[in-house]
C-alpha positions as CSV (number, residue, x, y, z in Angstrom):
1,M,14.6,1.4,-3.4
2,L,15.4,1.9,-6.8
3,A,15.8,5.5,-6.4
4,A,18.3,4.9,-3.8
5,A,20.3,2.8,-5.8
6,A,20.4,5.3,-8.6
7,V,21.8,8.1,-6.6
8,V,23.8,6.5,-4.1
9,G,26.8,6.2,-6.2
10,V,27.4,9.9,-5.5
11,V,27.4,9.3,-1.6
12,F,30.7,9.3,0.2
13,F,31.8,8.4,3.8
14,R,34.9,9.1,5.8
15,S,37.2,6.2,6.3
16,G,40.2,5.4,8.7
17,S,41.6,7.1,11.5
18,V,43.5,10.5,11.2
19,P,47.0,10.8,12.4
20,A,47.5,13.4,15.2
21,A,49.9,15.4,12.8
22,C,47.1,15.5,10.2
23,A,44.2,16.4,12.4
24,A,43.4,19.6,10.7
25,S,43.1,17.9,7.3
26,S,40.2,15.8,6.1
27,P,40.0,12.1,6.2
28,P,39.9,10.1,2.8
29,S,36.7,9.8,1.2
30,V,35.2,6.6,0.0
31,Q,32.1,5.9,-2.6
32,V,29.5,3.8,-1.0
33,R,29.6,1.0,-3.4
34,F,31.0,-2.7,-3.7
35,L,33.4,-4.1,-5.7
36,L,32.3,-7.7,-6.7
37,V,35.0,-9.9,-8.2
38,G,34.3,-13.0,-9.9
39,D,32.9,-14.4,-13.3
40,A,29.5,-13.4,-14.2
41,D,28.1,-16.9,-14.4
42,D,29.5,-17.9,-10.7
43,P,26.5,-18.8,-8.6
44,A,28.2,-17.0,-5.5
45,V,28.5,-13.8,-7.7
46,R,24.8,-14.1,-8.9
47,G,23.9,-14.5,-5.2
48,W,25.6,-11.2,-4.3
49,Q,24.1,-9.4,-7.1
50,S,20.8,-10.4,-6.0
51,A,21.7,-9.2,-2.4
52,F,22.8,-6.0,-3.5
53,A,19.7,-5.5,-5.6
54,L,17.3,-6.4,-2.8
55,E,19.1,-4.0,-0.5
56,G,19.6,-1.3,-3.1
57,V,23.3,-1.1,-2.8
58,P,25.2,-0.2,-5.7
59,Y,28.1,-2.2,-7.1
60,E,30.5,-3.1,-9.9
61,R,31.3,-6.6,-11.0
62,V,34.7,-7.3,-12.9
63,G,36.5,-10.5,-13.5
64,A,39.7,-11.0,-11.5
65,G,41.8,-10.3,-14.5
66,A,40.6,-6.7,-14.5
67,I,42.0,-6.1,-11.2
68,P,45.4,-5.0,-12.4
69,R,44.0,-2.4,-14.7
70,L,40.9,-1.3,-12.6
71,R,40.7,2.5,-11.2
72,L,40.6,2.0,-7.4
73,V,41.4,5.6,-6.5
74,A,40.1,8.7,-8.3
75,P,42.2,11.5,-9.4
76,D,40.8,13.7,-6.3
77,G,41.9,10.7,-4.0
78,T,38.4,9.6,-3.4
79,A,38.3,5.6,-3.0
80,E,36.2,4.2,-5.7
81,F,34.9,1.3,-3.5
82,A,33.9,1.0,0.0
83,A,34.4,-2.9,0.3
84,T,35.1,-6.0,-1.8
85,V,33.6,-9.4,-2.2
86,V,35.4,-11.9,-3.8
87,A,33.8,-15.1,-5.3
88,N,36.2,-17.7,-3.5
89,S,39.6,-17.8,-1.8
90,V,41.5,-18.6,-5.2
91,T,39.7,-15.8,-7.3
92,L,42.5,-13.6,-7.2
93,T,46.2,-14.4,-7.9
94,K,48.9,-13.3,-5.6
95,K,49.6,-10.2,-7.7
96,E,45.9,-9.3,-7.9
97,D,45.4,-10.0,-4.1
98,A,48.4,-7.7,-3.4
99,R,47.0,-4.8,-5.4
100,L,43.6,-5.1,-3.9
101,S,45.0,-5.6,-0.4
102,T,47.2,-2.5,-0.6
103,Y,44.3,-0.3,-1.4
104,E,42.1,-1.9,1.3
105,Q,45.0,-1.0,3.8
106,R,45.3,2.6,2.7
107,F,41.4,3.1,3.1
108,G,40.8,0.7,6.0
109,L,38.2,-1.3,3.9
110,R,36.9,-4.7,4.6
111,R,36.6,-7.9,2.3
112,I,33.9,-10.6,2.1
113,V,35.1,-14.0,0.6
114,A,31.7,-15.6,-0.7
115,I,33.2,-19.2,-0.2
116,A,36.5,-20.0,1.5
117,T,38.2,-22.9,-0.4
118,A,41.7,-22.6,1.1
119,S,43.1,-22.6,4.5
120,S,44.5,-19.2,5.5
121,G,46.1,-18.2,8.9
122,P,44.1,-19.6,11.8
123,V,41.2,-20.8,9.5
124,H,41.4,-24.5,8.6
125,V,39.5,-25.0,5.5
126,P,38.7,-28.6,4.5
127,V,39.6,-29.9,0.9
128,D,36.3,-31.4,0.4
129,E,32.9,-30.0,0.3
130,T,30.1,-31.4,2.5
131,P,26.3,-31.3,1.6
132,L,24.8,-28.9,4.1
133,S,21.3,-28.5,2.8
134,G,18.8,-29.0,5.5
135,R,21.2,-28.4,8.4
136,T,20.7,-25.4,10.8
137,G,23.5,-22.9,11.7
138,Q,23.7,-21.5,15.1
139,L,24.4,-17.8,15.6
140,T,27.4,-17.3,18.2
141,A,27.5,-14.4,20.6
142,A,29.4,-12.4,18.0
143,G,26.9,-13.4,15.3
144,K,24.0,-12.4,17.4
145,A,25.6,-8.8,17.9
146,L,26.3,-8.4,14.1
147,F,22.7,-10.2,13.0
148,A,20.9,-8.5,15.8
149,Y,17.6,-8.6,13.4
150,L,17.7,-12.4,13.5
151,R,15.4,-14.1,16.1
152,G,16.9,-17.6,15.7
153,P,19.0,-20.1,13.9
154,V,20.1,-20.2,10.3
155,P,18.5,-22.8,8.3
156,I,21.0,-23.8,5.4
157,D,19.1,-24.2,1.9
158,G,20.2,-26.1,-1.1
159,A,23.9,-25.7,-0.7
160,T,27.3,-27.4,0.0
161,G,30.1,-26.1,1.9
162,R,33.4,-26.4,3.9
163,P,32.8,-25.8,7.6
164,Q,35.9,-24.2,8.9
165,T,37.9,-25.2,11.9
166,L,39.4,-22.0,13.8
167,G,42.5,-21.3,15.8
168,P,43.2,-18.2,17.9
169,G,42.7,-14.9,16.1
170,A,39.5,-16.0,14.3
171,T,35.8,-15.5,15.4
172,S,32.9,-17.7,14.4
173,L,29.7,-15.9,13.5
174,V,27.7,-18.9,12.6
175,S,28.6,-22.3,13.9
176,L,27.6,-25.8,12.9
177,D,28.6,-28.7,15.0
178,G,31.5,-26.9,16.6
179,K,32.9,-25.6,13.3
180,S,32.4,-22.4,11.5
181,L,30.2,-21.3,8.7
182,L,31.0,-17.7,8.8
183,T,34.3,-16.3,10.3
184,E,35.6,-12.9,10.9
185,W,39.3,-12.5,11.0
186,R,42.3,-9.9,10.2
187,R,44.7,-11.1,7.7
188,T,48.5,-10.7,8.5
189,D,48.4,-7.5,6.0
190,G,45.6,-6.0,8.4
191,V,42.8,-6.4,6.0
192,E,39.6,-7.6,7.8
193,E,37.7,-10.5,6.3
194,L,34.4,-12.5,6.5
195,L,35.0,-16.0,5.2
196,M,31.7,-17.8,4.1
197,G,32.0,-21.5,4.9
198,V,28.6,-22.4,2.9
199,R,28.0,-21.8,-0.8
200,T,25.5,-18.8,-1.9
201,S,23.4,-18.4,-5.0
202,P,20.3,-16.2,-5.6
203,H,17.4,-16.4,-3.0
204,L,18.6,-19.2,-0.7
205,V,17.3,-18.8,2.6
206,H,20.7,-18.6,4.4
207,E,21.8,-15.9,1.8
208,L,18.9,-14.0,2.3
209,L,19.1,-14.0,6.1
210,L,22.9,-13.3,6.4
211,A,23.6,-10.8,3.4
212,P,22.1,-7.7,5.0
213,G,24.2,-8.1,8.1
214,M,27.4,-9.0,6.0
215,I,26.7,-5.8,3.8
216,A,26.4,-3.7,6.9
217,W,29.6,-5.2,8.5
218,A,31.6,-4.6,5.2
219,L,30.5,-0.9,5.2
220,R,30.9,-0.4,9.1
221,G,27.2,0.4,9.2
222,A,27.2,2.7,6.4
223,V,24.5,1.1,4.3
224,P,22.8,3.5,1.8
225,G,19.8,1.2,0.9
226,S,17.2,-0.4,3.0
227,W,16.2,-4.1,3.6
228,Q,12.6,-5.3,5.0
229,P,11.4,-8.7,4.8
230,Y,7.7,-8.7,4.2
231,F,4.9,-11.1,3.3
232,D,1.5,-10.4,1.9
233,V,-1.5,-12.4,0.7
234,E,-3.4,-11.2,-2.5
235,V,-6.9,-12.6,-2.7
236,D,-8.1,-12.7,-6.3
237,D,-11.4,-11.7,-7.8
238,I,-13.5,-10.3,-5.1
239,L,-17.2,-10.0,-6.1
240,L,-16.7,-12.7,-8.9
241,P,-18.2,-16.1,-8.2
242,S,-15.9,-19.2,-8.9
243,F,-16.6,-22.2,-10.9
244,T,-16.9,-25.4,-9.0
245,W,-15.9,-29.0,-10.3
246,I,-18.6,-30.9,-12.3
247,E,-18.1,-34.6,-11.4
248,A,-20.4,-35.8,-14.4
249,T,-18.3,-34.1,-17.1
250,K,-14.8,-34.2,-15.3
251,S,-14.4,-30.4,-15.9
252,S,-15.0,-27.1,-14.2
253,G,-17.7,-25.1,-14.8
254,Y,-15.5,-22.6,-16.8
255,A,-15.8,-24.8,-19.8
256,S,-19.5,-23.9,-19.7
257,G,-19.8,-20.4,-20.8
258,V,-18.4,-16.9,-20.7
259,L,-17.3,-15.4,-17.4
260,N,-20.5,-13.2,-17.2
261,P,-22.9,-13.1,-14.3
262,T,-25.8,-14.0,-16.5
263,T,-24.3,-17.1,-18.1
264,L,-22.4,-18.6,-15.1
265,G,-24.6,-21.5,-14.7
266,E,-25.5,-23.5,-11.5
267,F,-21.9,-24.6,-10.9
268,T,-20.6,-21.8,-9.1
269,V,-19.8,-20.5,-5.5
270,R,-19.5,-16.9,-4.4
271,M,-18.4,-15.5,-0.9
272,T,-21.0,-14.2,1.3
273,P,-21.0,-10.9,3.7
274,A,-20.4,-13.5,6.5
275,D,-17.3,-14.8,4.7
276,L,-16.1,-11.2,4.4
277,A,-16.8,-10.6,8.0
278,A,-14.9,-13.7,9.1
279,A,-11.9,-12.7,7.1
280,A,-11.9,-9.3,8.6
281,A,-11.9,-11.1,12.3
282,W,-9.2,-13.3,11.3
283,E,-7.1,-10.4,10.4
284,R,-7.6,-8.7,13.7
285,R,-6.8,-11.8,15.7
286,Q,-3.7,-12.3,13.6
287,H,-2.6,-8.5,13.1
288,F,-2.2,-9.1,9.4
289,T,-4.1,-7.2,6.5
290,L,-5.2,-9.0,3.3
291,D,-4.8,-7.6,-0.1
292,M,-8.1,-7.8,-2.0
293,G,-8.4,-7.7,-5.8
294,L,-11.6,-6.2,-6.9
295,N,-13.4,-7.2,-9.7
296,G,-16.1,-5.0,-10.9
297,F,-17.8,-7.4,-13.1
298,G,-19.0,-9.5,-10.2
299,L,-21.3,-6.6,-9.3
300,G,-23.4,-7.0,-12.2
301,Y,-26.3,-4.5,-12.3
302,D,-27.4,-5.0,-8.8
303,C,-25.7,-3.6,-5.5
304,D,-26.3,-7.0,-3.5
305,S,-25.7,-7.8,0.1
306,L,-21.8,-8.7,-0.7
307,A,-21.4,-5.3,-2.7
308,R,-22.9,-3.5,0.3
309,A,-20.7,-5.5,2.8
310,V,-17.6,-4.7,0.6
311,T,-18.4,-1.0,0.6
312,S,-19.1,-0.7,4.2
313,D,-16.1,-2.7,5.5
314,A,-13.6,-1.5,2.9
315,S,-11.2,-0.2,5.4
316,D,-10.7,-3.7,6.9
317,F,-8.7,-4.4,3.9
318,R,-6.2,-3.2,1.3
319,W,-7.5,-3.1,-2.0
320,F,-6.0,-3.3,-5.6
321,N,-7.8,-2.9,-9.0
322,H,-8.2,-6.2,-10.8
323,T,-9.8,-4.7,-13.8
324,Y,-13.7,-4.4,-14.6
325,Q,-14.5,-7.1,-16.9
326,H,-11.7,-9.7,-16.4
327,L,-11.1,-10.1,-20.0
328,N,-9.2,-13.2,-21.4
329,F,-6.0,-12.0,-23.1
330,D,-4.8,-15.6,-23.9
331,G,-5.8,-15.5,-27.5
332,L,-4.5,-11.9,-28.3
333,S,-1.2,-11.3,-30.4
334,R,1.7,-9.8,-29.1
């Protein structure tokens, strides 16, 4: 993903339709990167920075005041940005919005508004924000087409918002109680926009679910990075015994000595070959693979039954090196 992010700034795609009279000429080229407009400490801006990083999509963040001086078109006619995300409806002044929209019209580019705070055209935005955390948005038919990778509803996590009331000419992608949390519409100047009705910040569930589809929408499917949700379980210290609780001293056995097979004492527990076989059987039932952290010091000087089971059943799991001696570095200097 990092490699993709590093080189993708030189990737171009063709944008817009070609008039019949100019059919022999090439359509304009556009760099595949986002323009992110807003203050660095704005939670919505940080949320989108996180989303771009997760998907490996390059971007440039600028404050709104930089728009009048920002180079939007290279000397060779290439558009510097393929799409825009602005922090909210009032991020841009009329003059800044006019310059950006003229650029978007020229190259047929799309815009995302991270939170719609003002009504526009057929989209009515309430003045006050509403707590939405714990609520659940529903994908509309249009939303299911855009977010085809989602299998169910969209839970709202830790956010407020301004659910929108829509008139003709606007399409809801995510709805909540008959109102819209994400709206697609075409402005009077021809620029296509996505208007979010729920706030975002890094790592919120709804941000993680919706951002990949919104990025794909803004780039008309020409996404240079990749996005794959994943989940793994790393099991620590295979072969090492674990200290148990000593009720008489109200402490764990860890306080009784050094982590050494010859000095562990009696208050320890260690997995057995049967435990290992049970874990492998669980994996097969669940179609899931555990990541096992192997600690060699637990082997001691004897290849016992657990060590033999780990060796013979190694292909049942994924393995990573968790060091040999398991030294405690807490007391070391920097």
